[in-house]
N, C-alpha and C positions, 0 to 999 in steps of 0.2 A: 347535225353534221357528224359524219363518222370520223374516228381517229385514224390517222395514217397507219397503214399496216406494212411492216417490212417484208419485202418479197425476197431480197437477197442482199448479202454484203458483197460489195464490189471490190473495195480495197480497204485494207487495214494498214495505215501508215503509222509512223512514229508519233504523229501529232493528232491525227484524226481518223475516224471511221466513215467511209463513204458507202451509203446503202441506197438500194432502189426501193421505193415505196409505192404503194397503191393508195390513192386518196380520192374519194368521191368519183371514181371511174377514171381517174387520171394517173399516169405514172410520173413520179417525181424522183429527184435525187436529194438525199440529205447528206450534209457534211457536218459531222459532229466532232468538235474538238474535245477530246476526253481529258478529264482531270488528271493531273500528275501528282501522285501521293508524296513524292519526294520534295515538292515545293510547298512553301507556306501557303495555306488555303487562300488567304486574301490576295497574295501575289499571283497565285495560280489563276484565280478568277479574273484578275486584271489582265494578265497575259493572254488568256484565251479570248476574252472580250475584245481586247485591242486587235488581235490577229484576225478575229472573225469580222469585225467592222472594216478593217483594212481590206480584206479580200472582197467583201461586199462592195465597197467603194470602187475597187479596181474593176469589178464586173460591170458596174453601172457606167463607169468611164469608158470601158471597151465598147459598150453598146452605143454610146454617143459618138465614138470614133468609127463606127461601122465595122468593128471587128467581131466576127461571129464567135460567140461564147454563150454558155448557158445563161438564160434569163433568171433573175432572182424572183422567186414566188413569195417567200417569207423569210424574214430574219428574226430568229428567236435568241435574243441576247441572254436571256435567263439560263439557257442551256448551251450557249455558244454553238448554235446550229444554224446553218444556211440551208433553206429548202429552195431548190432550183429546178429548172426545166430538165426533163430527161430527154437526152438526144439518142434516138434509136440509130445505132450504127456500129461501126467496128473501129478499133484502134488502127491507126495508120501502120503501126508496127506489124500487125497481123495481115493487113490488106495488101501490103507491098508485094508479098510472095505470089499473089494471084493476079496482079495487074500487068498488062502488056506495056511495052516501052512508051507508046504514044500517051497512054493514060498517066503513066508515071510522070512524064514531062509536064503534062497539063496540070496535074495535082501539085507538083513541085513548084511550078511557076505561080500558081494561085496561092500556095502557102507562103511563098516569098512576098507576095503583095500584102497578104494579111499581116505577116510579121512586120513588114515595112510600115503599115498603118499604125500598128501597136507601138513601134519604136518612135515614130513621128510624134505620137501622143506623149512620149516620155515614159512609157510603161515597159518594164523589163519582166519577162515571164519568170525567169529564175530556174526553170526546170524544163526547158524546151527540148523534149525528146519525142520520138515517134509514138511513144506510149501516151503522150498528152495531146495528141491530135486525133480527132474523131472524124471519120467519113460517114455521112448519113447515107440513106438508101439512094439518093440522087448524086452521091459523091460530092456533096457540099461539105466544106471543111469547117470544123469547129476547134477552137483551142479550149482546153480544159485544165483544171487544177492550178489555180493561181495562189496556192498557199505560200510559195516562196517568192512571190512577185514583189516588185519595188517600183517606186517612181524615180526615174533618173534619166538624164540624157548623156551620162558619162560614157565615153567611147568604150572603155573597158567592160562595163556592165552590159552594154549592147552586144559587144563582141562575144562575151561569155555565152549569151543565148545562141548565137550562130555556131559557136564552138561545140556546145552541148548537142545541138542537132546533128552536126557533122559527126561527132563521136558516136552518137546513137546509131547512125547509119553505118559507120565503120564497123561497129561491133556486131550488128544484126543483119546488115544488108550490104556488105562490102562490094559485091559485084555491081550494084547499081548506084553506089555512093557518088561516084564522080558525075554521072549523068544527072542524078537528082540534084546535087548541090549546084551544078551549072545552071539548071533551069530555075532553081530556087533563087539564086543570086540575080538572075535576069529579072525575075518578078520583083525582087526586093529593090533593086536599083531603079526600077521603073517608078517606084513610090518615093524613095528617099534621095534619089539622085546618084549619079555616077561618082562624084567626088567623095560624098559621104560614105558610099559603099566601099570605095577603095581605102578610105581612112579606117573604117571598121575592119576590113579584111587584113590590113597591116597589123592591127591589134590582135586579130584572131591568130595570125601566124606567130606573133610574139607569145601569146598564151600557150600555143601548141609547143613551141620550142622550150618554154619554161617547164612544161610538163615532162617533156622528154629529158631535160636536164635533171629534174628531180628524180625521175625513174632511174637514170644512169647513176646519179650520185648517191641515191638512197639504197 
């Protein structure tokens, strides 16, 4: 059996390196949490192991909840690496510029349903931006990068997910932001219910106002 061969480095983050690999004729993704030389070695290993296991558990739980996310192929705790399914597609951030209004509305509504299922399961993404949503060749939606995820049903943490998505649209796609978020929230409320959605949106508004106040005051 051949060793996986790195084809390309996809992302270099503060915590991990994400690479595309070729292994026995298949494309895979590896997420390797790199050692931090400023930490005590034993503590560093413990932190990387804990975070790797946490992310793997989240991915498994998402599959159970019917939330499309990369499937885990292998978990290598000795190197703090997750090997997972490679999803051939494009980041939503890049795709939105090429989509017509009808497709944008359809994708936004479907993403709302997916995030609703994730939140109903008590999983918070932690970095829900258009860069962490992938559209495959059939425009099926996948959520990726759960390195900052947590397990919680706290209204504020759920609201932060939606706030981050809104902010990412505001910064990169302000012309379609309103249309996208309207259909996203229609899909979201279909899953979590109208009352819960309104409760979360009140918190989103509060978070946004807090941010504005900090900007003005700072």
